[in-house]
N, C-alpha and C positions, 0 to 999 in steps of 0.2 A: 639693538645694543645701544646703551647710553654712551654719550660722547666721552665721558671720563673712562669708561671701560675700553673704548676703542683706543684712546690715548695710551692707556696702560699696556694694551696688547702691542701697540706700535713700539713702545719703549722696550718691552720684553723682547720683541723680535730684533730690535736694534742691538740689544745687549748680547743676545745669542749670536747674531751675525758677527758682532765684533769679536766674540770669543772664537768663533769658527775661523774667521780671517786671521786671528792671532796665531792659531795653531795649524791651519791647513793651507792658507792661500798666500802667505808671504813668501818673498824670495828666500832661497836657502840661507843666505847670510842672516836675514832677520830671524828665521827659525832658530838658527844656532844661538842668537842672542837671547832667545827665550828658553833655551835648553831643550828645544824640540828639533830633532834631526829630520831631514827630508824624508827618511824612510818611515817615520812614525806617523800614525794616524792619531786622531784626538777624540777622546770620549768627552762629551759635554753633559754636565748635569746642572740643572737649574732649580732653585727653590724660590718660589714667589709667594710673598704675603702682601695683601693689600686690603685696605678698607677705604671705601669712598662712596659717596652718594653723588647724584647729579650736581648738587650745589657745592660740594666740598672740593678742597684741593686734594689731589691724589697723593697719598703717601704710600710708597711701595718700596719694598726691599727685594732686590734681585741678587741672589748669590750664585755666581757662575764659577765653576771650576773647570779647568781644562787639563787633562793629564794625558801624556803620550802613551800609546800602546804599540807594541811591536808584533801584533798578530800578523802572521804571514798571510800575504795575499788579501789583506783587508781592503786594498784597492784593486780595481779590476785589471786583469791581464788584457792586453789589447793586441789583437791579430788583425792587421790591415792588409787586405788582398786587393791588388790592382791588376787589371787586365787591359790589353791594348787593342783598340779597334773593335770594341763590342758594339754591335748594332742595336738599335732600339727594339728590334723584333727578335732578338736572340734568346731572351729569357721567357720561358713558357708562362711562369706565374704572373708576368707583366703583360700578358696578352700576345706574346710572340709565338710563332710556330716554325721558326727557322731551325730549331734544334731541340733535342731532348735534354732538359736541364734539371734533372731530379734534385741535385744537391743545392743548386742556386735557388730552385723553387722552394726548397725547405727553408732556406735562409729568409726568403721573402715572407713565408708563412708565419715564421716566429719572430720576425723583426719588423723593421720600418723601411719602406721603399720610397725614395724621392722620385716622383714621376713627372714633375713639372720643372725640372732643372734645365738650364740652357748653358751650353758650353760657350766660353768667351772667345775661343779661337786661339790664334798664335801669331806672332809677328813673322813667322816663316812657315815653310811647308811641314816641318816636323811638329805636328800638333802635340805629340806626347811630351816634348821638352817643356813647353809652356805649362801643360797640365801638371806635370810633376813639380815644377817650380812653384806653382800656385799652392799645391797641396803642402809642400814641405815648408814654405814660408808663411802660409796662412794669409797671403795677400792676393790681390786680384792681378789680372794680366798686366795692367799698366803700372802697377806699383811694386811688382815682385822683384825688380832688379834684373841683373843679367841672367843668362841661362845657367851659369855655374853657381847660382844662389849664394854669391859671395858677400852680399850686403846686409843680410839679416840672419838672426838666429833661426836654426832649422828645427823642424818638429822633433826629430830624434834628440837633438841637443837639449831641448826643453824637457823632454821626458827624462833624459839622463840626469839633469840637474834636480829633478823632482824625485830621484831615487829609483827610477826604473832601469832594468837591464834592457838594452836596446840592441836589436838585431836587424840586419837587412840582407836580402838576397834577390837575385833576378835581374830584371831589366833596369838599367840606370843610364840615363842619357844626359846627365848634368855635370859630368866631370868627376874624377877620382877624389879630388880634394873635398868636395861636398859630401861624397859618400862616406869618407873617413870621418868627417865632422858629425855626420848624422848617426852613425852606429858604432857602439863600443865593440860589438862582435860582428865582424864582416864575413858574411857568407859569400859563396861563389856568386859572381854577377857578371853581366856582359852588357855591351853597349846597346844602342837604340835599335839596331837592325841586325838580323842574322841572315846574310845573303846566301842563296844557293848558287847563283851564277851572276855575272854582271848583266847589264841590260842587253848585251849582244848575244847572251847565252839562251839556251832553250827553256829557261824558266819564264821567259817573256814571250809575248806574241803567240800565246798558245790558248787552245789548240789551233794548229795552223789553219788559216782561212782557206787554203787551197786543197784541203783534204789530205795533206801529207800526214804520215804517222806522227803522233805526239810522243816525242822521245823523253819527255820529263814526266816523272810520276811522283805524286805527293807521298806515296808510301815507300819510296825508295830510300832506304837509310844510308845510301852512299852519297846522297846529293847535298850533304851539309845543310845549311840553313838551320832549321830547328833540330836537326840530328847532330847532337854534340858527342864528341868522344870524351869519355870519362874513364880513365885507366884503360882497361882492355875492352870496354863496352861502348856501344853507341846507344845513347838514350835521347828521348825527346826533351826539348827544353822545359816543357811543363813538368815532366817527371824529375828533371834535374833540380828545378827550384823547389818542388814539393819535398824531395829528399833532403835538401839543405834545411828547409824549414822544420821538417820532422826531426832531423838530427839535433837542431837547436832546442826544440821542445823537450826531447828526451834528456838532453844534457841538463836543461834547466830543472826538470823534474828530479833527476838523480842528485842534484846538488842540494836538495831540500830547500826549495826557493824561499828565501826570506824577503826577496824583492819581487814586485810584480814586473812583467815584461811588456815591452812594445816591440812587436815583430812586424816588419814590413816585407811582404812577399809580393813581388811584382813579376807577373808573367808576361812573356813576349806574345804568347797566343792571345787572340787569333790573328795577329798581324801576319801579313804575307812574309815569306812564302808559306802558303796555307797547307802545311804538311801534317800528317797524322798517321798513327799505326794503321796498317792495311785493314785490320778488322773493322775500324770505324768507317773507312771508305766503303767497305763491302756491304754495309747495312742498307745502302740504297743505290741502285743503278742510276746512271745519268738520266736516262729517259723517264725516271719516276719523279724527277724534280719538277715542282710546279713553279712557274715563273710568276712574278708580280704582274698584275694587269697593266701596269704602266711601263713595263720593260720596253726599252727602245734600242734600236741599233746604234744610235748616236745621240748626243745632246741636240735638242731642237734649236738651240741658238749658241752663238759663240760666247762662252762664259769666261774666256780669256786665259784659261789654264787647263786645257783638255789633254795635254800631252805630258803631264808630269810623270815621274817614275812609275808610281803604282797604277796609273791609268794605262800603262803600256804592258801590263801583264796579259791582256787579251788583245787580239787584233781588232782594228776598226775596218768596216762597221761590225758591231757585235752581232754574231749569229746566235740563235736560240741555243744551239749546241754549246757554244762557248760560255754563254751565261749560265747554263745548267751545270757545266763542268766546274766553274768557279764557285757556284752556289753549293754544289755537293762537297767541295773541299772545305768551304767555310764551315758548313754544318759539322763535318767530321772533326776538324781541329777544335771547334768549340765544345762538342760533346766530350772529346778527350780531356779538354781543360776542366769541364764540369766534374768529370770523374776524379781528376787529380785533386781538385778542391775538396771533393768528398773524402778522399784519403786523408788529407790534411786535417779536416774538421773532425773526422773520426778519431784520429790520434790525439788531437787536442782534448777531446772528451775522455778517452780512455786513460789518459795520463792525469786526469783530474784537474786540468788547467783551464777548463772552459768557465 
């Protein structure tokens, strides 16, 4: 390509880019000044005429028009699903064998998976608080501000300003004020932890090291934790948040959506207490669980924090039976979560919102 042609293409690109920014990427107030609402998309047409040789000065005319259009859903709907305490080996399509994950595997197959990411950690034991604050502010661990996300615009706020309907449900560990700021439509939600018992109760230090009966059962719907009372029913938290999200999708579809949506669905699972419907626990007996080759009864060195709350779920030293018991329960709650995500994605598709 001749230098003059290259310059011409650069100029055309700049002109189109300027038109796109004028119609699509400016703050809402600037869009209003141009007669383009945040809900509108922009159709760009360009007509280019040019005559030049390598020796000539380029003479070009670029006519660019931008007109708003109100095609429904011309911008994508966004369904953001977050889960708590997902292990690297939990998703089959990513090489894991900890659980059967048909629906998450399908997402990996038709999408993009980031497999070299590193978590930045947290300034305290509740890793989920820092994670959510980073997600919602778009900032890193050290610049995200306080846990309640009070210093910066939040993801949902930005989507709402751009004309999106915003909805949130599920786990929220960053304060009610930030939840209200984030979502125009507030679904049912709960705090960062769903306890079954306190640390002196039988949800901890189990199965007992002395061979005594294990009185706590992951499938016992009377033991609270993930088992939530909704009206006259007891449902698992994963079912609760899926139902809330499906109800939002159905209402959005009924309203004849002229706005795209941003839906934030945050599951407590597979965070402990690792409870699941009994059918998921029954798919594999404890003695069928294969332990990792490097499983140990205790840390080989003092890492300074071996007795925090969740480390006390099983007794020390860890027996093979205790490790298999907790592994079985993790697989059960994660497979149940995968099925609930499948229900949500299927409804998204059947409503024509995908």
